[in-house]
Backbone as CSV, one residue per row, in Angstrom:
resi,resn,N_x,N_y,N_z,CA_x,CA_y,CA_z,C_x,C_y,C_z
1,MET,89.910,130.933,81.645,90.589,130.051,82.579,89.898,128.825,82.957
2,THR,90.522,127.610,82.802,89.840,126.319,83.088,90.068,125.970,84.603
3,LYS,88.955,125.838,85.315,89.158,125.442,86.721,89.448,123.956,86.808
4,ILE,90.528,123.603,87.545,90.898,122.273,87.746,90.053,121.685,88.925
5,PRO,89.330,120.503,88.580,88.445,119.974,89.645,89.278,119.524,90.811
6,GLU,88.641,119.818,92.016,89.349,119.361,93.340,89.176,117.879,93.383
7,GLN,90.270,117.219,93.881,90.218,115.902,94.141,89.388,115.573,95.443
8,ALA,88.647,114.596,95.538,87.853,114.171,96.613,88.884,113.930,97.764
9,HIS,88.516,114.435,98.914,89.407,114.296,100.049,88.949,112.977,100.766
10,SER,89.979,112.088,100.773,89.769,110.823,101.424,90.130,110.688,102.786
11,VAL,89.393,110.404,103.702,89.655,110.289,105.219,89.870,108.852,105.493
12,ASN,90.976,108.542,106.157,91.232,107.165,106.720,90.197,106.980,107.736
13,ALA,89.361,105.857,107.575,88.279,105.496,108.447,88.861,105.127,109.773
14,LEU,90.000,104.561,109.915,90.574,104.202,111.160,91.566,105.283,111.671
15,SER,91.048,106.495,111.765,91.813,107.681,112.233,90.894,108.603,112.966
16,ILE,91.406,109.502,113.850,90.660,110.420,114.477,89.921,111.386,113.555
17,GLU,90.442,111.650,112.469,89.674,112.499,111.455,88.386,111.644,110.990
18,GLY,88.592,110.384,110.686,87.399,109.549,110.284,86.353,109.514,111.293
19,LEU,86.776,109.296,112.568,85.851,109.294,113.651,85.136,110.589,113.857
20,ILE,85.842,111.761,113.788,85.238,113.043,113.864,84.170,113.222,112.886
21,SER,84.607,112.975,111.556,83.621,113.034,110.470,82.352,112.315,110.788
22,TRP,82.468,111.164,111.269,81.314,110.313,111.516,80.509,110.943,112.735
23,LEU,81.201,111.304,113.775,80.464,111.953,115.000,79.809,113.213,114.565
24,GLU,80.226,113.931,113.681,79.569,115.156,113.167,78.216,114.857,112.632
25,THR,77.976,113.613,112.183,76.740,113.218,111.480,75.753,112.737,112.661
26,CYS,76.223,112.441,113.788,75.394,111.814,114.847,74.649,112.869,115.658
27,PRO,73.461,112.609,116.125,72.788,113.610,116.933,73.579,113.798,118.290
28,ALA,73.994,115.066,118.504,74.833,115.390,119.611,74.333,114.891,120.976
29,GLU,72.956,115.032,121.125,72.350,114.748,122.432,72.113,113.142,122.692
30,LYS,72.250,112.420,121.501,71.998,111.014,121.667,72.974,110.281,122.486
31,ARG,72.492,109.432,123.398,73.388,108.738,124.370,73.728,107.416,123.806
32,TYR,74.767,106.823,124.235,75.198,105.447,123.942,75.614,104.677,125.199
33,ASP,75.477,103.453,125.195,75.790,102.607,126.449,77.130,102.007,126.288
34,TYR,78.020,102.590,127.025,79.448,102.134,126.947,79.635,100.622,127.297
35,ILE,78.793,100.046,128.261,78.927,98.723,128.672,78.420,97.750,127.665
36,ASP,77.487,98.222,126.758,77.017,97.242,125.770,77.943,97.263,124.644
37,PHE,78.873,96.227,124.608,79.898,96.160,123.665,79.413,96.010,122.249
38,LYS,78.218,95.720,122.083,77.724,95.487,120.577,77.186,96.804,120.146
39,ASN,76.877,97.765,121.035,76.337,99.034,120.633,76.915,100.232,121.276
40,CYS,78.092,100.035,121.899,78.840,101.240,122.276,79.193,102.123,121.210
41,LEU,79.716,103.213,121.568,80.241,104.095,120.515,81.234,103.439,119.554
42,ALA,82.178,102.775,120.106,83.254,102.075,119.360,82.674,101.126,118.347
43,ALA,81.720,100.307,118.896,81.083,99.271,118.105,80.266,99.882,116.962
44,GLN,79.522,100.891,117.257,78.712,101.647,116.263,79.557,102.193,115.144
45,TYR,80.649,102.863,115.517,81.604,103.519,114.516,82.085,102.333,113.571
46,LEU,82.808,101.411,114.204,83.374,100.361,113.472,82.472,99.638,112.561
47,LYS,81.141,99.406,112.989,80.104,98.889,112.070,79.949,99.649,110.851
48,THR,79.935,100.989,110.997,79.797,101.821,109.774,81.013,101.763,108.913
49,GLN,82.094,101.249,109.374,83.278,101.079,108.526,83.390,99.661,108.019
50,GLY,82.354,98.829,108.354,82.374,97.456,107.866,83.233,96.483,108.700
51,LEU,83.432,96.998,109.893,84.424,96.161,110.796,83.536,95.706,112.051
52,VAL,84.134,94.834,112.666,83.528,94.233,113.815,84.373,94.723,115.078
53,TYR,83.761,95.092,116.095,84.357,95.568,117.440,84.598,94.205,118.242
54,GLU,85.865,94.141,118.432,86.201,92.910,119.420,86.963,93.549,120.447
55,ILE,86.498,93.392,121.719,87.157,94.098,122.828,88.540,93.574,123.068
56,SER,88.782,92.337,122.622,90.144,91.769,122.931,91.210,92.483,122.095
57,ARG,90.823,93.208,120.955,91.786,93.803,120.068,92.088,95.236,120.515
58,ILE,91.420,95.704,121.565,91.693,97.147,121.915,92.923,97.100,122.982
59,SER,93.916,96.499,122.594,95.077,96.445,123.552,96.306,97.086,122.942
60,GLY,95.970,98.007,121.985,97.052,98.753,121.291,97.767,99.761,122.252
61,ARG,98.950,100.218,121.724,99.617,101.284,122.527,98.794,102.484,122.478
62,LYS,99.061,103.335,123.585,98.542,104.613,123.668,98.817,105.363,122.349
63,GLY,97.800,106.063,121.806,97.959,106.749,120.531,97.475,106.018,119.338
64,GLU,97.562,104.724,119.370,96.998,103.978,118.278,95.501,104.167,118.118
65,PHE,94.941,104.102,116.928,93.557,104.545,116.859,92.594,103.677,117.575
66,LEU,92.678,102.400,117.616,91.742,101.570,118.434,91.720,101.953,119.910
67,HIS,92.861,102.218,120.380,93.137,102.578,121.782,92.384,103.969,122.075
68,VAL,92.659,104.873,121.041,91.982,106.241,121.199,90.512,106.059,121.078
69,LEU,90.043,105.241,120.208,88.567,105.063,120.038,88.053,104.624,121.321
70,GLU,88.584,103.624,121.968,88.103,103.153,123.244,88.111,104.161,124.323
71,TYR,89.183,104.922,124.317,89.315,105.942,125.346,88.176,106.998,125.155
72,ILE,87.873,107.345,123.874,86.791,108.391,123.649,85.547,107.731,124.048
73,SER,85.283,106.546,123.804,84.001,105.822,124.066,83.784,105.767,125.550
74,ALA,84.793,105.485,126.350,84.709,105.440,127.749,84.840,106.680,128.503
75,GLY,85.484,107.739,127.833,85.910,108.919,128.603,84.991,110.041,128.863
76,THR,83.687,110.015,128.467,82.781,111.148,128.505,81.639,110.820,129.425
77,THR,81.166,111.881,130.067,80.036,111.769,131.024,79.244,113.076,130.821
78,PRO,77.943,112.967,130.483,77.253,111.753,130.004,77.706,111.244,128.698
79,LYS,77.449,110.045,128.483,78.006,109.357,127.242,77.088,109.704,126.117
80,THR,77.377,110.915,125.504,76.586,111.332,124.284,77.611,111.453,123.121
81,PHE,77.003,111.435,122.020,77.848,111.526,120.765,78.427,112.964,120.678
82,GLY,77.767,114.009,121.202,78.323,115.352,121.256,79.308,115.415,122.247
83,ASN,79.399,114.847,123.279,80.568,114.810,124.218,81.734,114.026,123.605
84,ALA,81.452,112.934,123.048,82.474,112.240,122.329,83.095,113.008,121.272
85,LEU,82.339,113.792,120.433,82.885,114.618,119.400,83.816,115.809,120.044
86,THR,83.421,116.318,121.172,84.234,117.202,121.743,85.599,116.724,122.224
87,LEU,85.588,115.483,122.903,86.916,114.801,123.402,87.621,114.459,122.097
88,ALA,86.974,113.994,121.028,87.815,113.630,119.861,88.556,114.817,119.243
89,LYS,87.908,115.908,119.287,88.491,117.126,118.750,89.720,117.609,119.639
90,ILE,89.554,117.449,120.913,90.624,117.773,121.912,91.788,116.809,121.640
91,ILE,91.492,115.603,121.533,92.642,114.525,121.203,93.268,114.920,119.869
92,GLN,92.512,115.266,118.795,93.158,115.641,117.541,94.023,116.778,117.664
93,GLU,93.679,117.852,118.373,94.503,119.010,118.614,95.653,118.637,119.331
94,GLU,95.559,117.760,120.317,96.747,117.291,121.110,97.746,116.640,120.188
95,GLN,97.171,115.734,119.366,98.067,114.946,118.465,98.782,115.830,117.469
96,ALA,98.000,116.808,116.942,98.660,117.761,115.896,99.693,118.569,116.620
97,ALA,99.535,118.873,117.867,100.588,119.686,118.617,101.849,118.957,118.758
98,GLN,101.718,117.573,118.836,102.900,116.777,119.060,103.698,116.555,117.841
99,VAL,103.207,116.876,116.711,103.958,116.658,115.383,104.740,117.941,115.176
100,VAL,106.078,117.720,115.186,106.979,118.841,114.861,107.630,118.509,113.630
101,PRO,107.515,119.492,112.531,108.132,119.272,111.274,109.705,119.073,111.502
102,GLY,110.261,117.972,110.801,111.578,117.744,110.870,111.946,116.676,112.009
103,ASN,110.971,116.513,112.939,111.255,115.499,114.063,110.423,114.347,113.732
104,PHE,111.043,113.333,113.196,110.294,112.085,112.882,110.897,110.917,113.731
């Protein structure tokens, strides 16, 4: 029997899944400075995706990825990558619970 190779799973960088994948590679205890808009969690993540963090663009509706990214960046105390990962996973679970098959 020939095994069919699995396709590489591609994660959308501008998604909660992409953020979680990145946060899982960061040292959990490492702190970030939310006030430093060039090196806050959101800026660091977007840099890894080849994007520039611009605070004026974080005006999306609740639930849109950039809004969620900003919320995660601001919403943990202490501001560590591990705490951000925990919050991101909670948000991912909440988003998944809101999706009901057949309700579009």
